[in-house]
Each structure stands twice: as C-alpha cells, then as structure tokens.
DRENDREN-965538 format. One record per residue (C-alpha): x, y, z; residue in one letter. Coordinates in Angstrom, 1 decimal, padded with zeros to 4 digits. Each point is the difference from the previous one (the first is absolute). Layout:
<sites>
{px=X; py=Y; pz=Z; aa=a}
...
</sites>
This chain:
<sites>
{px=026.8; py=009.5; pz=-019.5; aa=x}
{px=-000.1; py=003.5; pz=001.1; aa=x}
{px=-001.4; py=001.1; pz=003.3; aa=x}
{px=-003.6; py=001.1; pz=000.1; aa=x}
{px=000.5; py=003.1; pz=002.1; aa=x}
{px=-001.5; py=002.9; pz=-002.1; aa=x}
{px=002.2; py=002.6; pz=001.8; aa=x}
{px=002.9; py=001.1; pz=-002.2; aa=x}
{px=003.2; py=-001.3; pz=001.4; aa=x}
{px=003.2; py=002.2; pz=000.1; aa=x}
{px=003.4; py=-000.7; pz=001.4; aa=x}
{px=001.6; py=003.5; pz=000.0; aa=x}
{px=002.8; py=-000.7; pz=002.5; aa=x}
{px=001.2; py=-002.9; pz=-002.0; aa=x}
{px=-000.1; py=002.0; pz=-003.2; aa=x}
{px=002.0; py=002.8; pz=001.8; aa=x}
{px=002.6; py=-002.5; pz=001.2; aa=x}
{px=000.6; py=-001.5; pz=-003.4; aa=x}
{px=002.8; py=-000.7; pz=-001.1; aa=x}
{px=001.8; py=000.6; pz=003.3; aa=x}
{px=001.4; py=-002.8; pz=002.2; aa=x}
{px=-002.9; py=000.6; pz=002.3; aa=x}
{px=-002.7; py=-000.9; pz=-002.6; aa=x}
{px=-000.3; py=-003.6; pz=001.1; aa=x}
{px=-000.5; py=000.8; pz=003.7; aa=x}
{px=-002.3; py=002.9; pz=-000.8; aa=x}
{px=-002.2; py=-002.2; pz=-002.3; aa=x}
{px=-000.2; py=-002.8; pz=002.6; aa=x}
{px=-000.9; py=002.5; pz=002.8; aa=x}
{px=-002.6; py=001.7; pz=-002.2; aa=x}
{px=-001.6; py=-003.3; pz=-000.9; aa=x}
{px=-000.2; py=-000.9; pz=003.7; aa=x}
{px=-002.1; py=003.0; pz=000.6; aa=x}
{px=-002.6; py=-000.8; pz=-002.6; aa=x}
{px=-003.4; py=-001.4; pz=001.0; aa=x}
{px=-000.4; py=-003.7; pz=-000.7; aa=x}
{px=-002.8; py=000.8; pz=-002.5; aa=x}
{px=002.6; py=001.8; pz=-002.2; aa=x}
{px=001.8; py=-003.3; pz=-000.6; aa=x}
{px=-001.3; py=-003.1; pz=-001.9; aa=x}
{px=001.1; py=-002.4; pz=002.8; aa=x}
{px=-003.4; py=-001.7; pz=000.3; aa=x}
{px=000.2; py=-001.0; pz=-003.6; aa=x}
{px=003.4; py=-001.6; pz=000.6; aa=x}
{px=-001.3; py=-002.5; pz=002.6; aa=x}
{px=000.0; py=-003.6; pz=-000.9; aa=x}
{px=-001.8; py=-001.7; pz=002.9; aa=x}
{px=-003.3; py=001.9; pz=000.1; aa=x}
{px=000.9; py=002.0; pz=003.1; aa=x}
{px=000.1; py=003.7; pz=000.8; aa=x}
{px=003.0; py=002.4; pz=000.3; aa=x}
{px=001.3; py=000.9; pz=003.4; aa=x}
{px=002.2; py=003.0; pz=-000.8; aa=x}
{px=001.2; py=000.7; pz=003.5; aa=x}
{px=003.5; py=-001.3; pz=-000.8; aa=x}
{px=000.3; py=000.9; pz=-003.7; aa=x}
{px=003.5; py=000.2; pz=-001.3; aa=x}
{px=001.3; py=000.8; pz=-003.5; aa=x}
{px=003.2; py=-000.9; pz=-001.9; aa=x}
{px=001.2; py=001.8; pz=-003.1; aa=x}
{px=000.6; py=-002.7; pz=-002.6; aa=x}
{px=000.6; py=002.0; pz=-003.3; aa=x}
{px=000.2; py=003.6; pz=-001.2; aa=x}
{px=-000.2; py=001.5; pz=-003.5; aa=x}
{px=-000.6; py=003.6; pz=-001.1; aa=x}
{px=-000.9; py=001.7; pz=-003.2; aa=x}
{px=-000.6; py=003.7; pz=-000.7; aa=x}
{px=-003.7; py=-000.5; pz=000.8; aa=x}
{px=-000.1; py=-002.3; pz=003.0; aa=x}
{px=001.8; py=-001.9; pz=002.7; aa=x}
{px=-000.9; py=-003.7; pz=000.0; aa=x}
{px=000.7; py=-002.0; pz=003.1; aa=x}
{px=-000.6; py=-003.7; pz=000.9; aa=x}
{px=-000.6; py=-000.4; pz=003.7; aa=x}
{px=-000.6; py=-003.1; pz=002.1; aa=x}
{px=-002.6; py=000.2; pz=002.8; aa=x}
{px=000.2; py=-002.3; pz=003.0; aa=x}
{px=-003.0; py=000.0; pz=002.2; aa=x}
{px=-002.3; py=-002.4; pz=001.9; aa=x}
{px=-003.0; py=-001.8; pz=-001.5; aa=x}
{px=-002.7; py=-000.9; pz=002.6; aa=x}
{px=-001.7; py=-003.2; pz=-001.1; aa=x}
{px=-003.4; py=-000.6; pz=001.6; aa=x}
{px=-001.3; py=-003.5; pz=000.7; aa=x}
{px=002.9; py=-001.8; pz=-001.5; aa=x}
{px=-000.7; py=-003.3; pz=001.8; aa=x}
{px=002.4; py=001.0; pz=002.8; aa=x}
{px=-002.6; py=000.6; pz=002.7; aa=x}
{px=-002.2; py=003.0; pz=000.4; aa=x}
{px=002.7; py=002.6; pz=000.1; aa=x}
{px=001.1; py=002.0; pz=-003.1; aa=x}
{px=003.4; py=-001.2; pz=-001.2; aa=x}
{px=002.7; py=002.6; pz=-000.9; aa=x}
{px=002.3; py=-001.1; pz=-002.9; aa=x}
{px=002.8; py=001.9; pz=-001.7; aa=x}
{px=-000.9; py=001.5; pz=-003.4; aa=x}
{px=002.1; py=001.6; pz=-002.7; aa=x}
{px=-000.8; py=001.7; pz=-003.2; aa=x}
{px=001.8; py=002.1; pz=-002.5; aa=x}
{px=-001.3; py=003.4; pz=-001.1; aa=x}
{px=001.0; py=002.2; pz=-002.9; aa=x}
{px=000.0; py=003.7; pz=000.9; aa=x}
{px=000.0; py=002.7; pz=-002.7; aa=x}
{px=000.6; py=003.6; pz=001.0; aa=x}
{px=-000.5; py=002.7; pz=-002.6; aa=x}
{px=003.0; py=002.2; pz=000.1; aa=x}
{px=-001.9; py=003.3; pz=-000.5; aa=x}
{px=-003.0; py=-000.4; pz=002.3; aa=x}
{px=001.0; py=-002.9; pz=002.4; aa=x}
{px=-003.3; py=-001.7; pz=-001.0; aa=x}
{px=000.5; py=-003.6; pz=000.9; aa=x}
{px=-001.4; py=-003.3; pz=-001.3; aa=x}
{px=000.5; py=-003.2; pz=002.0; aa=x}
{px=-000.7; py=-003.3; pz=-001.6; aa=x}
{px=000.2; py=-003.6; pz=001.3; aa=x}
{px=002.7; py=-002.0; pz=-001.8; aa=x}
{px=000.3; py=-003.3; pz=001.8; aa=x}
{px=-002.0; py=-001.4; pz=002.8; aa=x}
{px=002.8; py=-002.5; pz=000.8; aa=x}
{px=-002.1; py=-003.3; pz=000.0; aa=x}
{px=002.9; py=-001.8; pz=001.8; aa=x}
{px=-000.8; py=001.7; pz=003.3; aa=x}
</sites>
C-alpha cells in the first residue's frame, strides 16, 4: 500500500548522503521530518485505532542500490491510539510497528514509500 498523499515526495538529503557512512543517519533524520500523511502508517495498524506520530522512530533494516534507485527497508515504531477498547472511556495507547519500503530515484530524489508488513503480532 502506498500513501495517499498527492504531493510528490523527495528525499534529497538522503540521496546526497548516499553511499557515505552518514546515509543511514541522514535518511532516518529526513524521514522524521516528514508529515505523517507522507507515510502509510495508518494502513499498517492492526487494531482499528489511529496513528499517534508524536514519538515516531525509524530503524534501517535493509539497503540495496541499483544504478536507478536506492531501495531501503525501514521499520517504524509508533503509538496506535485505540478508542473504546473496553478498557473504560479513555483512549488506550498501544505500541505499533510496521515495515516500509522506500525507493529513492538516484537522479531526481523522487521517493515512493510502500507498506510492507503491518506486523500483526503487535
């Protein structure tokens, strides 16, 4: 599942940092600055809640590159707020994890982010 945000997404700092040792840190920092609507986190939820992205963190899981693109698998850890879960009237925050595939075009920095795994075990 790709995110529904119609704004073209670009990660120019990450592209500029590739293939240096700072690429991972640059990518994770650039991802942290994106608006929540740029990421398909909501589609990765498994309990019917909503994304609370105030404490969103990323982990680089895998990296591959071709002449055309940089392909990265990233884990996203965030909070899912479950409303009316039978635990009283208060929303219930639960940890949520999903994996994203990020493809960065090596000429333009145009970026596509796709949900890979909503981690049903969470």
